[in-house]
mmCIF file of the protein (N, C-alpha, C, O) and its ligand, coordinates in Angstrom:
data_MODEL
# 
_entry.id   MODEL 
# 
loop_
_entity.id 
_entity.type 
_entity.pdbx_number_of_molecules 
1 polymer     1 
2 non-polymer 1 
# 
_entity_poly.entity_id                      1 
_entity_poly.type                           'polypeptide(L)' 
_entity_poly.nstd_linkage                   no 
_entity_poly.nstd_monomer                   no 
_entity_poly.pdbx_seq_one_letter_code       MDQDQLAAADAVVDLDADQATCPACMTELEKGNGRCPGCGLRLF 
_entity_poly.pdbx_seq_one_letter_code_can   MDQDQLAAADAVVDLDADQATCPACMTELEKGNGRCPGCGLRLF 
_entity_poly.pdbx_strand_id                 A 
# 
loop_
_entity_poly_seq.entity_id 
_entity_poly_seq.num 
_entity_poly_seq.mon_id 
_entity_poly_seq.hetero 
1 1  MET n 
1 2  ASP n 
1 3  GLN n 
1 4  ASP n 
1 5  GLN n 
1 6  LEU n 
1 7  ALA n 
1 8  ALA n 
1 9  ALA n 
1 10 ASP n 
1 11 ALA n 
1 12 VAL n 
1 13 VAL n 
1 14 ASP n 
1 15 LEU n 
1 16 ASP n 
1 17 ALA n 
1 18 ASP n 
1 19 GLN n 
1 20 ALA n 
1 21 THR n 
1 22 CYS n 
1 23 PRO n 
1 24 ALA n 
1 25 CYS n 
1 26 MET n 
1 27 THR n 
1 28 GLU n 
1 29 LEU n 
1 30 GLU n 
1 31 LYS n 
1 32 GLY n 
1 33 ASN n 
1 34 GLY n 
1 35 ARG n 
1 36 CYS n 
1 37 PRO n 
1 38 GLY n 
1 39 CYS n 
1 40 GLY n 
1 41 LEU n 
1 42 ARG n 
1 43 LEU n 
1 44 PHE n 
# 
loop_
_struct_asym.id 
_struct_asym.entity_id 
A 1 
B 2 
# 
loop_
_chem_comp.id 
_chem_comp.type 
_chem_comp.mon_nstd_flag 
ALA 'L-peptide linking' y 
ARG 'L-peptide linking' y 
ASN 'L-peptide linking' y 
ASP 'L-peptide linking' y 
CYS 'L-peptide linking' y 
GLN 'L-peptide linking' y 
GLU 'L-peptide linking' y 
GLY 'peptide linking'   y 
LEU 'L-peptide linking' y 
LYS 'L-peptide linking' y 
MET 'L-peptide linking' y 
PHE 'L-peptide linking' y 
PRO 'L-peptide linking' y 
THR 'L-peptide linking' y 
VAL 'L-peptide linking' y 
ZN  non-polymer         . 
# 
_pdbx_entity_nonpoly.entity_id   2 
_pdbx_entity_nonpoly.name        ? 
_pdbx_entity_nonpoly.comp_id     ZN 
# 
_pdbx_nonpoly_scheme.asym_id         B 
_pdbx_nonpoly_scheme.entity_id       2 
_pdbx_nonpoly_scheme.mon_id          ZN 
_pdbx_nonpoly_scheme.ndb_seq_num     1 
_pdbx_nonpoly_scheme.pdb_seq_num     101 
_pdbx_nonpoly_scheme.auth_seq_num    101 
_pdbx_nonpoly_scheme.pdb_mon_id      ZN 
_pdbx_nonpoly_scheme.auth_mon_id     ZN 
_pdbx_nonpoly_scheme.pdb_strand_id   A 
_pdbx_nonpoly_scheme.pdb_ins_code    . 
# 
loop_
_atom_site.group_PDB 
_atom_site.id 
_atom_site.type_symbol 
_atom_site.label_atom_id 
_atom_site.label_alt_id 
_atom_site.label_comp_id 
_atom_site.label_asym_id 
_atom_site.label_entity_id 
_atom_site.label_seq_id 
_atom_site.pdbx_PDB_ins_code 
_atom_site.Cartn_x 
_atom_site.Cartn_y 
_atom_site.Cartn_z 
_atom_site.occupancy 
_atom_site.B_iso_or_equiv 
_atom_site.pdbx_formal_charge 
_atom_site.auth_seq_id 
_atom_site.auth_comp_id 
_atom_site.auth_asym_id 
_atom_site.auth_atom_id 
_atom_site.pdbx_PDB_model_num 
ATOM   1   N  N  . MET A 1 1  ? 127.012 105.888 99.488  1.00 0.00 ? 1   MET A N  1 
ATOM   2   C  CA . MET A 1 1  ? 126.999 104.407 99.607  1.00 0.00 ? 1   MET A CA 1 
ATOM   3   C  C  . MET A 1 1  ? 127.872 103.809 98.502  1.00 0.00 ? 1   MET A C  1 
ATOM   4   O  O  . MET A 1 1  ? 127.617 104.025 97.317  1.00 0.00 ? 1   MET A O  1 
ATOM   5   N  N  . ASP A 1 2  ? 128.884 103.068 98.890  1.00 0.00 ? 2   ASP A N  1 
ATOM   6   C  CA . ASP A 1 2  ? 129.751 102.479 97.876  1.00 0.00 ? 2   ASP A CA 1 
ATOM   7   C  C  . ASP A 1 2  ? 129.225 101.111 97.433  1.00 0.00 ? 2   ASP A C  1 
ATOM   8   O  O  . ASP A 1 2  ? 128.186 100.654 97.909  1.00 0.00 ? 2   ASP A O  1 
ATOM   9   N  N  . GLN A 1 3  ? 129.931 100.483 96.544  1.00 0.00 ? 3   GLN A N  1 
ATOM   10  C  CA . GLN A 1 3  ? 129.446 99.228  95.962  1.00 0.00 ? 3   GLN A CA 1 
ATOM   11  C  C  . GLN A 1 3  ? 129.315 98.105  97.002  1.00 0.00 ? 3   GLN A C  1 
ATOM   12  O  O  . GLN A 1 3  ? 128.375 97.312  96.944  1.00 0.00 ? 3   GLN A O  1 
ATOM   13  N  N  . ASP A 1 4  ? 130.250 98.041  97.943  1.00 0.00 ? 4   ASP A N  1 
ATOM   14  C  CA . ASP A 1 4  ? 130.184 96.982  98.963  1.00 0.00 ? 4   ASP A CA 1 
ATOM   15  C  C  . ASP A 1 4  ? 128.959 97.153  99.855  1.00 0.00 ? 4   ASP A C  1 
ATOM   16  O  O  . ASP A 1 4  ? 128.279 96.182  100.183 1.00 0.00 ? 4   ASP A O  1 
ATOM   17  N  N  . GLN A 1 5  ? 128.688 98.387  100.239 1.00 0.00 ? 5   GLN A N  1 
ATOM   18  C  CA . GLN A 1 5  ? 127.516 98.647  101.079 1.00 0.00 ? 5   GLN A CA 1 
ATOM   19  C  C  . GLN A 1 5  ? 126.242 98.357  100.305 1.00 0.00 ? 5   GLN A C  1 
ATOM   20  O  O  . GLN A 1 5  ? 125.282 97.818  100.856 1.00 0.00 ? 5   GLN A O  1 
ATOM   21  N  N  . LEU A 1 6  ? 126.235 98.704  99.065  1.00 0.00 ? 6   LEU A N  1 
ATOM   22  C  CA . LEU A 1 6  ? 125.070 98.474  98.222  1.00 0.00 ? 6   LEU A CA 1 
ATOM   23  C  C  . LEU A 1 6  ? 124.798 96.979  98.087  1.00 0.00 ? 6   LEU A C  1 
ATOM   24  O  O  . LEU A 1 6  ? 123.647 96.548  98.158  1.00 0.00 ? 6   LEU A O  1 
ATOM   25  N  N  . ALA A 1 7  ? 125.844 96.191  97.893  1.00 0.00 ? 7   ALA A N  1 
ATOM   26  C  CA . ALA A 1 7  ? 125.692 94.741  97.761  1.00 0.00 ? 7   ALA A CA 1 
ATOM   27  C  C  . ALA A 1 7  ? 125.201 94.129  99.067  1.00 0.00 ? 7   ALA A C  1 
ATOM   28  O  O  . ALA A 1 7  ? 124.373 93.218  99.046  1.00 0.00 ? 7   ALA A O  1 
ATOM   29  N  N  . ALA A 1 8  ? 125.693 94.610  100.191 1.00 0.00 ? 8   ALA A N  1 
ATOM   30  C  CA . ALA A 1 8  ? 125.278 94.091  101.492 1.00 0.00 ? 8   ALA A CA 1 
ATOM   31  C  C  . ALA A 1 8  ? 123.806 94.401  101.742 1.00 0.00 ? 8   ALA A C  1 
ATOM   32  O  O  . ALA A 1 8  ? 123.060 93.536  102.201 1.00 0.00 ? 8   ALA A O  1 
ATOM   33  N  N  . ALA A 1 9  ? 123.391 95.605  101.450 1.00 0.00 ? 9   ALA A N  1 
ATOM   34  C  CA . ALA A 1 9  ? 121.992 95.988  101.645 1.00 0.00 ? 9   ALA A CA 1 
ATOM   35  C  C  . ALA A 1 9  ? 121.092 95.171  100.729 1.00 0.00 ? 9   ALA A C  1 
ATOM   36  O  O  . ALA A 1 9  ? 119.996 94.771  101.123 1.00 0.00 ? 9   ALA A O  1 
ATOM   37  N  N  . ASP A 1 10 ? 121.545 94.930  99.531  1.00 0.00 ? 10  ASP A N  1 
ATOM   38  C  CA . ASP A 1 10 ? 120.761 94.179  98.561  1.00 0.00 ? 10  ASP A CA 1 
ATOM   39  C  C  . ASP A 1 10 ? 120.578 92.731  99.018  1.00 0.00 ? 10  ASP A C  1 
ATOM   40  O  O  . ASP A 1 10 ? 119.556 92.113  98.722  1.00 0.00 ? 10  ASP A O  1 
ATOM   41  N  N  . ALA A 1 11 ? 121.555 92.193  99.732  1.00 0.00 ? 11  ALA A N  1 
ATOM   42  C  CA . ALA A 1 11 ? 121.481 90.808  100.197 1.00 0.00 ? 11  ALA A CA 1 
ATOM   43  C  C  . ALA A 1 11 ? 120.506 90.669  101.361 1.00 0.00 ? 11  ALA A C  1 
ATOM   44  O  O  . ALA A 1 11 ? 119.920 89.603  101.547 1.00 0.00 ? 11  ALA A O  1 
ATOM   45  N  N  . VAL A 1 12 ? 120.327 91.706  102.132 1.00 0.00 ? 12  VAL A N  1 
ATOM   46  C  CA . VAL A 1 12 ? 119.433 91.648  103.293 1.00 0.00 ? 12  VAL A CA 1 
ATOM   47  C  C  . VAL A 1 12 ? 117.974 91.741  102.861 1.00 0.00 ? 12  VAL A C  1 
ATOM   48  O  O  . VAL A 1 12 ? 117.149 90.921  103.264 1.00 0.00 ? 12  VAL A O  1 
ATOM   49  N  N  . VAL A 1 13 ? 117.664 92.719  102.058 1.00 0.00 ? 13  VAL A N  1 
ATOM   50  C  CA . VAL A 1 13 ? 116.288 92.876  101.589 1.00 0.00 ? 13  VAL A CA 1 
ATOM   51  C  C  . VAL A 1 13 ? 116.303 92.950  100.071 1.00 0.00 ? 13  VAL A C  1 
ATOM   52  O  O  . VAL A 1 13 ? 116.448 94.018  99.477  1.00 0.00 ? 13  VAL A O  1 
ATOM   53  N  N  . ASP A 1 14 ? 116.149 91.787  99.468  1.00 0.00 ? 14  ASP A N  1 
ATOM   54  C  CA . ASP A 1 14 ? 116.141 91.707  98.010  1.00 0.00 ? 14  ASP A CA 1 
ATOM   55  C  C  . ASP A 1 14 ? 114.709 91.459  97.547  1.00 0.00 ? 14  ASP A C  1 
ATOM   56  O  O  . ASP A 1 14 ? 114.216 90.332  97.590  1.00 0.00 ? 14  ASP A O  1 
ATOM   57  N  N  . LEU A 1 15 ? 114.064 92.504  97.116  1.00 0.00 ? 15  LEU A N  1 
ATOM   58  C  CA . LEU A 1 15 ? 112.651 92.405  96.759  1.00 0.00 ? 15  LEU A CA 1 
ATOM   59  C  C  . LEU A 1 15 ? 112.427 91.611  95.479  1.00 0.00 ? 15  LEU A C  1 
ATOM   60  O  O  . LEU A 1 15 ? 111.292 91.263  95.153  1.00 0.00 ? 15  LEU A O  1 
ATOM   61  N  N  . ASP A 1 16 ? 113.482 91.330  94.766  1.00 0.00 ? 16  ASP A N  1 
ATOM   62  C  CA . ASP A 1 16 ? 113.348 90.541  93.542  1.00 0.00 ? 16  ASP A CA 1 
ATOM   63  C  C  . ASP A 1 16 ? 113.461 89.048  93.815  1.00 0.00 ? 16  ASP A C  1 
ATOM   64  O  O  . ASP A 1 16 ? 113.118 88.230  92.961  1.00 0.00 ? 16  ASP A O  1 
ATOM   65  N  N  . ALA A 1 17 ? 113.943 88.691  95.007  1.00 0.00 ? 17  ALA A N  1 
ATOM   66  C  CA . ALA A 1 17 ? 114.107 87.282  95.342  1.00 0.00 ? 17  ALA A CA 1 
ATOM   67  C  C  . ALA A 1 17 ? 112.822 86.706  95.919  1.00 0.00 ? 17  ALA A C  1 
ATOM   68  O  O  . ALA A 1 17 ? 111.942 87.449  96.355  1.00 0.00 ? 17  ALA A O  1 
ATOM   69  N  N  . ASP A 1 18 ? 112.718 85.391  95.920  1.00 0.00 ? 18  ASP A N  1 
ATOM   70  C  CA . ASP A 1 18 ? 111.544 84.740  96.490  1.00 0.00 ? 18  ASP A CA 1 
ATOM   71  C  C  . ASP A 1 18 ? 111.532 84.866  98.010  1.00 0.00 ? 18  ASP A C  1 
ATOM   72  O  O  . ASP A 1 18 ? 110.476 84.878  98.643  1.00 0.00 ? 18  ASP A O  1 
ATOM   73  N  N  . GLN A 1 19 ? 112.724 84.958  98.576  1.00 0.00 ? 19  GLN A N  1 
ATOM   74  C  CA . GLN A 1 19 ? 112.822 85.106  100.017 1.00 0.00 ? 19  GLN A CA 1 
ATOM   75  C  C  . GLN A 1 19 ? 113.784 86.225  100.360 1.00 0.00 ? 19  GLN A C  1 
ATOM   76  O  O  . GLN A 1 19 ? 114.694 86.546  99.595  1.00 0.00 ? 19  GLN A O  1 
ATOM   77  N  N  . ALA A 1 20 ? 113.566 86.807  101.515 1.00 0.00 ? 20  ALA A N  1 
ATOM   78  C  CA . ALA A 1 20 ? 114.470 87.834  102.016 1.00 0.00 ? 20  ALA A CA 1 
ATOM   79  C  C  . ALA A 1 20 ? 114.715 87.527  103.492 1.00 0.00 ? 20  ALA A C  1 
ATOM   80  O  O  . ALA A 1 20 ? 113.997 86.731  104.097 1.00 0.00 ? 20  ALA A O  1 
ATOM   81  N  N  . THR A 1 21 ? 115.721 88.158  104.054 1.00 0.00 ? 21  THR A N  1 
ATOM   82  C  CA . THR A 1 21 ? 116.028 87.933  105.452 1.00 0.00 ? 21  THR A CA 1 
ATOM   83  C  C  . THR A 1 21 ? 115.778 89.205  106.246 1.00 0.00 ? 21  THR A C  1 
ATOM   84  O  O  . THR A 1 21 ? 116.223 90.286  105.861 1.00 0.00 ? 21  THR A O  1 
ATOM   85  N  N  . CYS A 1 22 ? 115.069 89.070  107.347 1.00 0.00 ? 22  CYS A N  1 
ATOM   86  C  CA . CYS A 1 22 ? 114.795 90.223  108.198 1.00 0.00 ? 22  CYS A CA 1 
ATOM   87  C  C  . CYS A 1 22 ? 116.110 90.802  108.717 1.00 0.00 ? 22  CYS A C  1 
ATOM   88  O  O  . CYS A 1 22 ? 116.922 90.072  109.286 1.00 0.00 ? 22  CYS A O  1 
ATOM   89  N  N  . PRO A 1 23 ? 116.326 92.103  108.529 1.00 0.00 ? 23  PRO A N  1 
ATOM   90  C  CA . PRO A 1 23 ? 117.578 92.726  109.003 1.00 0.00 ? 23  PRO A CA 1 
ATOM   91  C  C  . PRO A 1 23 ? 117.642 92.829  110.517 1.00 0.00 ? 23  PRO A C  1 
ATOM   92  O  O  . PRO A 1 23 ? 118.716 93.058  111.074 1.00 0.00 ? 23  PRO A O  1 
ATOM   93  N  N  . ALA A 1 24 ? 116.519 92.666  111.187 1.00 0.00 ? 24  ALA A N  1 
ATOM   94  C  CA . ALA A 1 24 ? 116.480 92.797  112.645 1.00 0.00 ? 24  ALA A CA 1 
ATOM   95  C  C  . ALA A 1 24 ? 116.759 91.477  113.344 1.00 0.00 ? 24  ALA A C  1 
ATOM   96  O  O  . ALA A 1 24 ? 117.523 91.438  114.309 1.00 0.00 ? 24  ALA A O  1 
ATOM   97  N  N  . CYS A 1 25 ? 116.141 90.379  112.863 1.00 0.00 ? 25  CYS A N  1 
ATOM   98  C  CA . CYS A 1 25 ? 116.258 89.107  113.586 1.00 0.00 ? 25  CYS A CA 1 
ATOM   99  C  C  . CYS A 1 25 ? 116.751 87.973  112.696 1.00 0.00 ? 25  CYS A C  1 
ATOM   100 O  O  . CYS A 1 25 ? 116.882 86.838  113.154 1.00 0.00 ? 25  CYS A O  1 
ATOM   101 N  N  . MET A 1 26 ? 117.026 88.275  111.421 1.00 0.00 ? 26  MET A N  1 
ATOM   102 C  CA . MET A 1 26 ? 117.582 87.321  110.469 1.00 0.00 ? 26  MET A CA 1 
ATOM   103 C  C  . MET A 1 26 ? 116.636 86.153  110.151 1.00 0.00 ? 26  MET A C  1 
ATOM   104 O  O  . MET A 1 26 ? 117.079 85.122  109.646 1.00 0.00 ? 26  MET A O  1 
ATOM   105 N  N  . THR A 1 27 ? 115.374 86.306  110.433 1.00 0.00 ? 27  THR A N  1 
ATOM   106 C  CA . THR A 1 27 ? 114.391 85.301  110.052 1.00 0.00 ? 27  THR A CA 1 
ATOM   107 C  C  . THR A 1 27 ? 114.168 85.358  108.543 1.00 0.00 ? 27  THR A C  1 
ATOM   108 O  O  . THR A 1 27 ? 114.124 86.437  107.951 1.00 0.00 ? 27  THR A O  1 
ATOM   109 N  N  . GLU A 1 28 ? 114.031 84.200  107.937 1.00 0.00 ? 28  GLU A N  1 
ATOM   110 C  CA . GLU A 1 28 ? 113.736 84.182  106.511 1.00 0.00 ? 28  GLU A CA 1 
ATOM   111 C  C  . GLU A 1 28 ? 112.295 84.594  106.280 1.00 0.00 ? 28  GLU A C  1 
ATOM   112 O  O  . GLU A 1 28 ? 111.376 84.104  106.937 1.00 0.00 ? 28  GLU A O  1 
ATOM   113 N  N  . LEU A 1 29 ? 112.117 85.500  105.334 1.00 0.00 ? 29  LEU A N  1 
ATOM   114 C  CA . LEU A 1 29 ? 110.795 86.040  105.059 1.00 0.00 ? 29  LEU A CA 1 
ATOM   115 C  C  . LEU A 1 29 ? 110.324 85.573  103.690 1.00 0.00 ? 29  LEU A C  1 
ATOM   116 O  O  . LEU A 1 29 ? 111.126 85.402  102.772 1.00 0.00 ? 29  LEU A O  1 
ATOM   117 N  N  . GLU A 1 30 ? 109.045 85.372  103.563 1.00 0.00 ? 30  GLU A N  1 
ATOM   118 C  CA . GLU A 1 30 ? 108.491 85.071  102.253 1.00 0.00 ? 30  GLU A CA 1 
ATOM   119 C  C  . GLU A 1 30 ? 108.074 86.374  101.594 1.00 0.00 ? 30  GLU A C  1 
ATOM   120 O  O  . GLU A 1 30 ? 107.476 87.244  102.227 1.00 0.00 ? 30  GLU A O  1 
ATOM   121 N  N  . LYS A 1 31 ? 108.393 86.492  100.333 1.00 0.00 ? 31  LYS A N  1 
ATOM   122 C  CA . LYS A 1 31 ? 108.038 87.699  99.598  1.00 0.00 ? 31  LYS A CA 1 
ATOM   123 C  C  . LYS A 1 31 ? 106.524 87.890  99.618  1.00 0.00 ? 31  LYS A C  1 
ATOM   124 O  O  . LYS A 1 31 ? 105.772 86.941  99.399  1.00 0.00 ? 31  LYS A O  1 
ATOM   125 N  N  . GLY A 1 32 ? 106.085 89.102  99.876  1.00 0.00 ? 32  GLY A N  1 
ATOM   126 C  CA . GLY A 1 32 ? 104.669 89.405  99.876  1.00 0.00 ? 32  GLY A CA 1 
ATOM   127 C  C  . GLY A 1 32 ? 104.033 89.300  101.238 1.00 0.00 ? 32  GLY A C  1 
ATOM   128 O  O  . GLY A 1 32 ? 102.895 89.729  101.427 1.00 0.00 ? 32  GLY A O  1 
ATOM   129 N  N  . ASN A 1 33 ? 104.750 88.736  102.193 1.00 0.00 ? 33  ASN A N  1 
ATOM   130 C  CA . ASN A 1 33 ? 104.220 88.650  103.550 1.00 0.00 ? 33  ASN A CA 1 
ATOM   131 C  C  . ASN A 1 33 ? 104.105 90.045  104.147 1.00 0.00 ? 33  ASN A C  1 
ATOM   132 O  O  . ASN A 1 33 ? 103.100 90.385  104.772 1.00 0.00 ? 33  ASN A O  1 
ATOM   133 N  N  . GLY A 1 34 ? 105.128 90.835  103.951 1.00 0.00 ? 34  GLY A N  1 
ATOM   134 C  CA . GLY A 1 34 ? 105.085 92.227  104.370 1.00 0.00 ? 34  GLY A CA 1 
ATOM   135 C  C  . GLY A 1 34 ? 105.482 92.461  105.809 1.00 0.00 ? 34  GLY A C  1 
ATOM   136 O  O  . GLY A 1 34 ? 105.843 93.578  106.181 1.00 0.00 ? 34  GLY A O  1 
ATOM   137 N  N  . ARG A 1 35 ? 105.420 91.432  106.618 1.00 0.00 ? 35  ARG A N  1 
ATOM   138 C  CA . ARG A 1 35 ? 105.759 91.605  108.026 1.00 0.00 ? 35  ARG A CA 1 
ATOM   139 C  C  . ARG A 1 35 ? 106.559 90.399  108.496 1.00 0.00 ? 35  ARG A C  1 
ATOM   140 O  O  . ARG A 1 35 ? 106.203 89.260  108.193 1.00 0.00 ? 35  ARG A O  1 
ATOM   141 N  N  . CYS A 1 36 ? 107.613 90.636  109.216 1.00 0.00 ? 36  CYS A N  1 
ATOM   142 C  CA . CYS A 1 36 ? 108.443 89.554  109.714 1.00 0.00 ? 36  CYS A CA 1 
ATOM   143 C  C  . CYS A 1 36 ? 107.681 88.716  110.737 1.00 0.00 ? 36  CYS A C  1 
ATOM   144 O  O  . CYS A 1 36 ? 107.147 89.268  111.699 1.00 0.00 ? 36  CYS A O  1 
ATOM   145 N  N  . PRO A 1 37 ? 107.615 87.396  110.553 1.00 0.00 ? 37  PRO A N  1 
ATOM   146 C  CA . PRO A 1 37 ? 106.928 86.535  111.518 1.00 0.00 ? 37  PRO A CA 1 
ATOM   147 C  C  . PRO A 1 37 ? 107.716 86.392  112.820 1.00 0.00 ? 37  PRO A C  1 
ATOM   148 O  O  . PRO A 1 37 ? 107.162 85.979  113.839 1.00 0.00 ? 37  PRO A O  1 
ATOM   149 N  N  . GLY A 1 38 ? 108.981 86.725  112.789 1.00 0.00 ? 38  GLY A N  1 
ATOM   150 C  CA . GLY A 1 38 ? 109.810 86.561  113.974 1.00 0.00 ? 38  GLY A CA 1 
ATOM   151 C  C  . GLY A 1 38 ? 109.716 87.737  114.930 1.00 0.00 ? 38  GLY A C  1 
ATOM   152 O  O  . GLY A 1 38 ? 109.601 87.541  116.140 1.00 0.00 ? 38  GLY A O  1 
ATOM   153 N  N  . CYS A 1 39 ? 109.763 88.960  114.406 1.00 0.00 ? 39  CYS A N  1 
ATOM   154 C  CA . CYS A 1 39 ? 109.797 90.139  115.277 1.00 0.00 ? 39  CYS A CA 1 
ATOM   155 C  C  . CYS A 1 39 ? 108.721 91.153  114.937 1.00 0.00 ? 39  CYS A C  1 
ATOM   156 O  O  . CYS A 1 39 ? 108.566 92.147  115.646 1.00 0.00 ? 39  CYS A O  1 
ATOM   157 N  N  . GLY A 1 40 ? 107.969 90.920  113.857 1.00 0.00 ? 40  GLY A N  1 
ATOM   158 C  CA . GLY A 1 40 ? 106.874 91.816  113.528 1.00 0.00 ? 40  GLY A CA 1 
ATOM   159 C  C  . GLY A 1 40 ? 107.288 93.061  112.777 1.00 0.00 ? 40  GLY A C  1 
ATOM   160 O  O  . GLY A 1 40 ? 106.469 93.945  112.528 1.00 0.00 ? 40  GLY A O  1 
ATOM   161 N  N  . LEU A 1 41 ? 108.564 93.133  112.413 1.00 0.00 ? 41  LEU A N  1 
ATOM   162 C  CA . LEU A 1 41 ? 109.030 94.298  111.660 1.00 0.00 ? 41  LEU A CA 1 
ATOM   163 C  C  . LEU A 1 41 ? 108.353 94.371  110.311 1.00 0.00 ? 41  LEU A C  1 
ATOM   164 O  O  . LEU A 1 41 ? 108.322 93.386  109.573 1.00 0.00 ? 41  LEU A O  1 
ATOM   165 N  N  . ARG A 1 42 ? 107.815 95.519  109.985 1.00 0.00 ? 42  ARG A N  1 
ATOM   166 C  CA . ARG A 1 42 ? 107.179 95.698  108.685 1.00 0.00 ? 42  ARG A CA 1 
ATOM   167 C  C  . ARG A 1 42 ? 108.258 96.066  107.666 1.00 0.00 ? 42  ARG A C  1 
ATOM   168 O  O  . ARG A 1 42 ? 109.011 97.023  107.850 1.00 0.00 ? 42  ARG A O  1 
ATOM   169 N  N  . LEU A 1 43 ? 108.312 95.285  106.590 1.00 0.00 ? 43  LEU A N  1 
ATOM   170 C  CA . LEU A 1 43 ? 109.401 95.467  105.636 1.00 0.00 ? 43  LEU A CA 1 
ATOM   171 C  C  . LEU A 1 43 ? 108.936 95.992  104.301 1.00 0.00 ? 43  LEU A C  1 
ATOM   172 O  O  . LEU A 1 43 ? 109.565 96.878  103.724 1.00 0.00 ? 43  LEU A O  1 
ATOM   173 N  N  . PHE A 1 44 ? 107.833 95.451  103.804 1.00 0.00 ? 44  PHE A N  1 
ATOM   174 C  CA . PHE A 1 44 ? 107.339 95.877  102.477 1.00 0.00 ? 44  PHE A CA 1 
ATOM   175 C  C  . PHE A 1 44 ? 105.890 95.489  102.301 1.00 0.00 ? 44  PHE A C  1 
ATOM   176 O  O  . PHE A 1 44 ? 105.301 95.761  101.255 1.00 0.00 ? 44  PHE A O  1 
HETATM 177 ZN ZN . ZN  B 2 .  ? 112.388 90.040  112.117 1.00 0.00 2 101 ZN  A ZN 1 
# 
């Protein structure tokens, strides 16, 4: 994984941010929710 790929992955699921974006449906997620409200994908 090179630096560009690493930066892209970090932007999709950034566990240090207050919000993250679901990689499946691009719904904004609240940290600590653990499951995407849009598609039900379990993230963390
Ligand atoms: Zn989703």
